[in-house]
C-alpha angles and dihedrals in degrees: 000000000000091000091055091050091051090049091054096045101045098068091059089061094041094057097037113116120220121207094250093052090048092053091047092049093048091053089065103029109036108110096220089052089052090049091052090051090056091048090053090051090050092051091048090054089053090055091050090047093053091048090054090059089081092065121090117262124234121201130179128190148152140206141193121209125191127191115188092211119046123211136196089259101040132046121226097237127032125189121189140171125184145179123208129195118193137176134179108236094186131002103170093257096300096130096045092050091046090055091049090048093051092046090053091049089050090050090050090050092052092050090046089054091049090048091054093047092053092045089050090051090054092048092050091047091051092048091046094056094037087058089049090052092048090049090052090052089049091051091051091049091048091052088050088049091057091047093050094045092051092050092044090056090047095050091048089058091050090049090051090059094039097254094117136039129243088244090061090053095046093048091055091044089054092048091048093048092048091051090049089053091052090049091053091049092048092050090053091048091052091048091050092049091050091050092051091045090050091057091053094045096041100237143067115282118218116152126010121215123216114271135169136194124230118255108256113253128174094341115179111220116230131190110271119255089241090061092045089051091053091047090054090048090052090052091050089055090052092053091044090054091048092051089059089064088070088076089071095047126080115273110213121188132173121205132178119194125188118191135182124201140201130181142208132197089020118183101154132149090209130059108250122222119270093192139355138192119206123191113195131185112192126196120188130174132169114229102176137012102153092255096301096137095040090053091050089052091048090053092052092050090050089054088051091052089050090053091049090055090051090049091053090051093049091049090055091047092050092052091050092047091053090052091047091048091056090046090049091054092054092044093052091047088056090047090052091055091048093046092048091051090047092050093050092049096043092047091051092045092049092051090054094044091046092055091048091047092053088049091050094244096121131032129246092261092064090044094051092046092053091047092049093049092050092049093050092045093053093049092046093052094050091045091051090053090052092045089057089058090050090049091053090049092049090052092052090047094050091050087053098249131142106254092208089064090064101049115115 
């Protein structure tokens, strides 16, 4: 018999998900995380593309030209193929600033991805412990359900022999039905939370294992990834503005083109070219554009200033959130002590009232009140314990740490 019991119990532990395993799984299977990875790859390709701009270019081509009427100086059909090598000798710093801009955008993308991952960790942690709290409330209601059902059966027997009134039976029936309703609602709430958690993690959630978060000690606050992402964006705008200056600098390009020719319907007095090599050095410089480029640069720098204002705001918010996180931890610790004291008192009071109720010394109203208080106290205590874990996680998040690194 013991072997059968073990066989039935083991699967529940095998398929139970701990908080750390959920966070690890979400890192690889959350769809937004996967989307951010693709965005990073795209930005990296843009960096590589801008770096390739320093290399010479090689173009090949061909053309066919037909003139219906030939002339002594021009054949009727001309065939040509060519190859052209070109390189920019000087571009005013456009390429170098473009590379710096794309690198800054890539950096911003990476920080943005990290910010989402850490935010996702906090959301999953909150859902994890909220489900735990809801499950504790469900357990308390189910214990109440057993207590009410047992007393309902007992009072029915008393009513059958005339020792209790119909009102006593109906009152307990109402209390039992109301508790059943609350159980049904709580089951739906737990199911909903699991469904939402499953979307964030990327898999179906069945059973949750017990997990706890380390108590914060000597944690060094770091700038949030969201702030670092905005800082990188601000840098990219600076480089973008600098690249516009290239429009006012000389643009120097060297090209060498080699062409071969063939002809048809030739009736020419001159010998046409069979091949030709052309070396060309091009210098271009903009002298006037009515301030178009300077206004574009001004607009980019204004966007950068706007981002810097947003960064200052986010820094203030992060500092406040860290302070509030520490205050929340201390507040929840106080709530745990109060809830524990309330649970001890209510459990003792219910035991006394229950004995008196069974002896007929108190009425069902007193009994139901004591039972309700004990049920609420138990749920509050378990919820407070779970809220402390959420408070720890919030503190780690606001100091820009990976929550999964602090799970026991």
